[in-house]
N, C-alpha and C positions, 0 to 999 in steps of 0.2 A: 286849253291853251290858256296858260297864266299872262303872259306877255311874249313879245317877240324872241325872248331868250329864255324863257321856261315854260315846260309843259308839266302837267298833272295828270298822271296815269293812275288808275285802278287796276291792277293785275291779280288775276287768279291764275296760282301755278300748285304744281305738285311738290313735295320736298326734295331738296336738291336744287332748286332752281335758285340760282345768284342774280338778285334783283339788281344789285350794284352793276354785276356785269351785263346784264339785259338792258340797263340805262346807257351803258358804252356802246352796246351793240347796236341800239335804237341810233344814237348819234351818227356812229359810223355810217348807218345806212342813210341816213340825212345829210352825208358828205360836211359832218362837222365834228367838234369835240364835246363831249358832255359826261355829267357826274351827277350823282344823288345830292341833293342838298337837305332832304329830309326821307324818312323811311319808317311809315307807320303800319304794322300789322295788325288788321282787322278783323282777323278770323284763323284759327288753327282748328282743324277738323272740325268738330260741333260747337267750340267755344269761339263767341263771337263777342267784339267789343261792347255791343249793343248790352251783354249780360254782364259785363263787367261793373266791379264796385270801385268807386275813387277812393284813393286813400284819405283824402281829406273826410269824406264820408266814413270811412272807418274810424277814424280818428274820434267822430262826434259820438259815438256809441260806446257801450262797456262791453267788455269782453265777452260776456254771456251771449248777447245778441250777435256780436262778431261770429263767434263759432257757430252760431246758428245759421250762418250764410255761407260756411264751409261746404264745399262739395263732399260727397264720399270719397276716400283714398282712391277707388277703383275707377272712378267717375271718365278717365279718358281711355279705360279699356272696351274697346269696341269689340268682345268676343262674347257672346252667349252661352257657350258650352262651358259646363264647369263640373266638376269633381270633388265630392266631399270626402274628406280624409279624417280618419281617427285620430287620437292624440297622438298615438304611436307613430303612426303615417307622419304626422305634422312635426314631429321631433325630428324623424329621420330626414325629412327633405329639407328643414331647417340646418340638416349639418351636409347637407348637398347630396343625399345619398339617392340613388335611382330605386325606384319602388316597381314590384310587378302588380300592376292593377287589371290584369287580365279579367277578373271577374266582375268587375267593376265598370266595366264596358259594355254596357247593355243598353237596349233601347235607342232614345234620342242624343245619347253621347256617342255610342257607336256609329250610328247614321251620319251623326256630325263628322265625326271623324274621317270616317269611309268617304264621305261628300268632298272634303277638304283635300283627301290625297288624291282624289280622282281629278279634282279642278287643278290641282298642282301639276299633276301628270299631263292633263288636257294642254295646260298653258305652256308647257316645255316641249317644244318641237324635237329636241334630241332625245327623248325618252320614248322607248319602246322596250315594253317588258319582255316581249317574246324574241328580240333581236337576238339572233343566234352569233353576231358578232361582239355581242357583250359578254364580257367574262362573267363566269358563274350564272349566265342567266339574269343578272342583275340589270336594275334599272338606272341608269344615270337622272338622277333628278336635277341636277345644275343647283342644287340648292346649299346654298353656303359653303361651296366647294367641298361639299360632305363626299366622302367615298361612296361609290356605287351602292344604291339600298335595294333591297327587295319592296315591292309595293308595301307589305305589311309591316315594314320598318320604318318608313317614311314618317317623321315626327308632323304634329299639327300642335298650335298653341291653344291651351284651354286655361280656365279660370280653375285656381285651388282655392277652396272654403275647407274652414275647421268645422267642427262638429256643431258648433253654434252659428254657422252660416255666415261667418266673417270673412272677407276676403284675405287671404294669405299670399297670392301673388300669382305667377303664370308658371306654367309646367308644359313641356312639350310630352306627347304621349302619340304612340303609335298602335296600329291595329293588333300588333303582338301584345300588348298591355304593358311596354315599358313606358314608366313615367318618369322624365328627367326634371328636376326642378329647374327653373330659368331665371326667373326675377322673384325674389321674395320681399315682403315687408316684414320688418322684424317688430313683433308686439312685446 
């Protein structure tokens, strides 16, 4: 509490939380009116205000040093699974084309995709692969309002790299080997 008319709160929340509305709701529960006078985001995912660099500090240093402080372009991507693409495949995904990468789905990558599909199915109570009421025996994954999919058609996000190991962006791959470009970086 700051004084009789103000309180200071620290809120930990998930995406989609409207902190301004939360302040109004708290005030209603207290039988009064309320609004925010200040809002300061101190953390987003793994990024904390404690690790931030003030603009005034940046301005005190040269371009080369400033650039050395920059995080890699994929620092905010929290996906460990990756697929390396050939130069030809890179050109095709940059044109938005789907690829068949079935032969590349081996070892850890295939295990990752299978585990993510299994997790998606387990977390969706309406899914029953063997449900006879389901048309064509397909699973309703409830994902992104997509049409009903077979288990091997369910897409999983992965990191895409070029042959030099540079991050290209994200793609969605399914166990049938279909790779759909999702969000790509133009280099």
